[in-house]
C-alpha positions as CSV (number, residue, x, y, z in Angstrom):
1,M,-56.5,53.1,123.7
2,R,-55.7,53.9,120.3
3,P,-58.6,53.9,117.7
4,P,-58.1,51.1,115.0
5,R,-56.3,51.8,111.9
6,R,-58.4,52.5,109.3
7,T,-57.3,50.7,106.2
8,F,-58.6,52.2,102.6
9,T,-58.5,49.9,99.5
10,S,-58.4,51.2,96.0
11,P,-60.1,49.8,93.2
12,A,-58.5,47.2,91.3
13,R,-57.0,48.1,88.2
14,P,-57.5,46.1,85.0
15,D,-55.2,43.9,83.5
16,R,-53.4,45.5,80.4
17,N,-53.5,42.2,79.0
18,E,-57.5,42.4,79.6
19,M,-58.2,45.6,78.3
20,T,-60.1,45.4,75.0
21,V,-59.8,48.2,72.7
22,T,-63.3,48.7,70.4
23,E,-62.4,49.2,66.9
24,Q,-63.6,51.5,64.8
25,P,-65.3,50.5,62.0
26,S,-63.1,50.8,58.7
27,S,-64.3,53.2,56.0
28,T,-62.5,50.9,53.3
29,S,-65.0,48.0,52.0
30,P,-63.9,44.6,51.6
31,R,-63.9,44.6,48.1
32,S,-61.3,47.7,48.2
33,A,-59.2,46.1,51.2
34,G,-58.8,43.1,49.1
35,F,-58.0,45.1,46.0
36,L,-55.4,47.1,47.7
37,R,-53.9,43.7,48.9
38,S,-53.9,42.4,45.7
39,L,-52.1,45.6,44.4
40,R,-49.6,45.6,47.0
41,K,-48.4,42.1,45.8
42,F,-48.2,43.1,42.6
43,H,-46.4,45.8,43.4
44,A,-43.6,44.1,45.6
45,W,-43.6,40.7,42.6
46,I,-42.8,43.3,40.0
47,G,-40.8,45.2,42.0
48,L,-38.7,42.2,42.9
49,S,-38.6,40.6,39.4
50,G,-37.2,43.7,37.9
51,A,-34.7,44.4,40.4
52,A,-31.7,43.0,38.8
53,F,-32.5,44.9,35.6
54,G,-33.2,48.2,37.2
55,L,-29.9,48.2,38.8
56,L,-28.5,47.5,35.4
57,F,-30.4,50.3,33.8
58,G,-29.6,52.8,36.8
59,L,-25.8,52.0,36.5
60,T,-25.5,52.5,33.1
61,G,-27.9,55.8,33.2
62,I,-25.8,57.3,35.8
63,L,-22.4,56.6,34.0
64,Q,-23.7,58.4,30.5
65,N,-25.0,61.2,32.7
66,H,-21.7,61.7,34.4
67,R,-18.9,60.4,31.9
68,S,-18.4,63.8,30.4
69,V,-18.3,66.0,33.5
70,M,-16.1,63.2,35.6
71,K,-14.1,62.8,32.4
72,M,-14.6,58.7,32.6
73,E,-13.3,56.9,29.6
74,L,-15.3,53.9,30.5
75,G,-17.0,53.2,27.2
76,K,-14.3,52.9,24.2
77,V,-15.2,51.9,20.4
78,E,-12.8,50.1,18.2
79,E,-13.1,51.5,14.4
80,R,-11.6,49.7,11.5
81,K,-12.7,50.3,7.8
82,V,-12.1,48.3,4.8
83,Q,-13.1,47.8,1.1
84,V,-14.7,44.7,0.4
85,E,-15.3,43.5,-3.4
86,L,-18.6,42.3,-4.5
87,A,-19.0,39.4,-6.8
88,S,-21.3,41.6,-8.9
89,P,-22.7,45.3,-8.6
90,P,-26.4,45.1,-7.0
91,S,-29.7,46.0,-8.0
92,N,-30.9,47.6,-5.0
93,P,-30.3,48.2,-1.5
94,E,-32.6,45.0,-0.3
95,A,-29.8,43.0,-2.8
96,L,-26.8,44.8,-1.4
97,S,-27.8,43.9,2.4
98,Q,-28.5,40.1,1.3
99,A,-25.1,39.8,0.0
100,L,-23.3,41.3,2.9
101,S,-25.3,39.4,5.2
102,A,-24.5,35.9,3.4
103,Q,-20.6,37.0,3.4
104,F,-20.4,38.0,6.9
105,G,-23.1,36.1,8.9
106,W,-25.2,39.2,9.7
107,S,-29.1,38.7,11.1
108,S,-31.2,40.0,8.8
109,D,-33.6,41.2,11.4
110,R,-30.9,43.7,12.5
111,I,-30.1,45.1,9.1
112,R,-31.4,48.3,8.3
113,T,-31.2,49.8,4.9
114,R,-31.4,53.8,3.9
115,V,-31.0,55.5,0.4
116,Q,-29.2,58.8,0.2
117,P,-30.5,60.8,-2.7
118,A,-28.4,62.6,-4.9
119,R,-28.2,66.3,-4.2
120,P,-26.6,69.6,-5.3
121,A,-23.6,70.6,-3.1
122,K,-21.1,73.0,-3.2
123,F,-17.2,72.1,-3.5
124,Q,-14.6,74.9,-3.4
125,G,-17.3,77.5,-4.9
126,A,-18.2,75.4,-7.2
127,E,-21.7,73.9,-7.8
128,V,-21.6,70.1,-7.7
129,K,-24.0,67.3,-7.7
130,S,-23.4,64.2,-5.0
131,T,-23.7,60.7,-6.2
132,E,-26.2,58.4,-4.7
133,Q,-25.4,56.4,-1.8
134,W,-26.8,53.3,-0.4
135,M,-26.2,52.7,3.3
136,V,-26.6,49.4,5.3
137,S,-26.3,49.5,8.9
138,Y,-25.8,46.4,11.3
139,A,-27.0,46.9,14.6
140,G,-25.6,44.9,17.5
141,T,-24.6,45.2,21.1
142,K,-20.6,44.6,21.1
143,H,-20.3,44.3,17.1
144,F,-21.6,46.9,14.7
145,A,-21.3,47.9,11.2
146,R,-22.1,50.3,8.7
147,A,-21.7,49.9,4.8
148,M,-21.5,52.9,2.4
149,Y,-22.0,51.9,-1.7
150,I,-22.4,54.0,-4.8
151,P,-24.7,52.2,-7.1
152,G,-22.6,50.5,-10.1
153,N,-19.5,50.0,-8.4
154,K,-18.2,46.6,-7.7
155,T,-16.7,47.6,-4.0
156,V,-18.4,48.4,-0.9
157,E,-16.7,50.2,2.1
158,I,-17.7,48.9,5.7
159,E,-16.9,50.7,9.1
160,Q,-16.7,48.1,11.7
161,R,-16.9,49.0,15.2
162,D,-16.0,46.6,18.4
163,A,-17.1,48.1,21.5
164,N,-15.8,47.3,24.8
165,L,-17.8,46.1,28.0
166,W,-19.2,49.1,29.4
167,E,-20.0,50.6,25.7
168,A,-21.8,47.1,25.2
169,L,-23.9,47.8,28.4
170,S,-24.7,51.7,27.5
171,R,-25.9,50.2,24.4
172,L,-28.0,48.0,25.6
173,H,-29.6,50.5,28.0
174,K,-30.4,52.5,24.9
175,A,-31.6,49.4,23.2
176,D,-29.2,50.1,20.3
177,N,-28.5,46.1,19.3
178,G,-31.3,46.1,17.3
179,Q,-32.8,42.8,18.6
180,K,-36.5,42.6,18.9
181,G,-36.3,40.4,22.2
182,W,-34.2,42.7,23.8
183,I,-36.5,45.8,22.7
184,L,-39.6,44.1,23.9
185,F,-37.8,43.3,27.3
186,S,-36.8,46.5,27.5
187,D,-40.5,48.0,27.1
188,A,-41.6,45.6,29.6
189,L,-39.4,46.4,32.3
190,A,-40.6,50.3,31.6
191,G,-44.1,49.2,31.4
192,G,-43.2,47.7,34.8
193,L,-42.0,51.1,36.3
194,L,-45.1,52.8,35.1
195,F,-47.2,50.3,36.9
196,M,-44.9,50.8,39.8
197,S,-44.8,54.2,39.8
198,L,-48.6,54.3,39.7
199,S,-49.5,51.7,42.1
200,G,-47.1,53.2,44.7
201,I,-48.9,56.5,44.7
202,L,-52.5,54.6,45.1
203,L,-51.0,52.6,47.8
204,W,-49.4,55.5,49.7
205,T,-52.7,57.6,49.2
206,R,-54.7,54.9,50.5
207,L,-52.6,53.2,53.2
208,S,-49.6,55.9,54.3
209,G,-51.3,59.4,54.2
210,S,-53.3,61.9,52.5
211,R,-54.2,62.5,49.2
212,L,-53.5,66.0,49.5
213,L,-49.6,65.4,50.2
214,A,-49.4,63.0,47.6
215,V,-50.6,65.3,45.0
216,G,-48.4,68.1,46.4
217,L,-45.3,66.1,46.3
218,S,-46.0,64.3,42.9
219,L,-46.7,68.1,41.5
220,G,-43.6,69.8,43.2
221,T,-41.5,66.7,41.5
222,L,-42.8,67.3,37.8
223,I,-42.5,71.1,38.3
224,L,-38.7,70.8,39.7
225,G,-38.0,68.5,36.9
226,V,-39.4,70.7,34.1
227,F,-37.8,73.6,35.4
228,V,-34.7,72.2,35.4
229,A,-34.9,70.7,31.8
230,F,-35.8,74.1,30.7
231,R,-33.0,75.5,32.2
232,A,-30.9,72.4,30.4
233,W,-32.2,73.3,27.2
């Protein structure tokens, strides 16, 4: 007779769904974790709110950097000069700017005045003295002008410039339109970029990697930028 077959039973393996993992206590305090969550939300919302204008500044910045190398004639300015007769000679540069503002509808907050004093100069080897000149500049995005006036004259020379779309966008990039609202908005966008840079570094070091690697990347990028700028000085 054959001996009875022995059966061996292995211990039952626990179901993966029933397995529990003991979590290690986090070194981050609840207050610090809440701060990081709030910082991440602010980082995301500020980035989303300025995304469209960030694209505008990025596109115009690329065009300004490469238009001379790639010979892109996108920004064009049409210039016109005209002699305008004044009702009476103005007594000072402010009176001249007020007269031009009233005649052409220029906004007073976009007007800048400057006085170029008389100074000695040379003309065909002879010593001469240049006359004093008053300059009035009107800053705009698409239309901007500059007026040059010699005290005592009854006419003023105005040089008006009209920019196309790409040149107007480039002037917006540089905040050359003279509008206080746009200048403040550009400053707010620049402040948002600074906040996103600093908060991004903090979030990366606390959530994604070591601080030593973050410092190395930041310093390496800074040194590379300084080196390239020094070579192009």
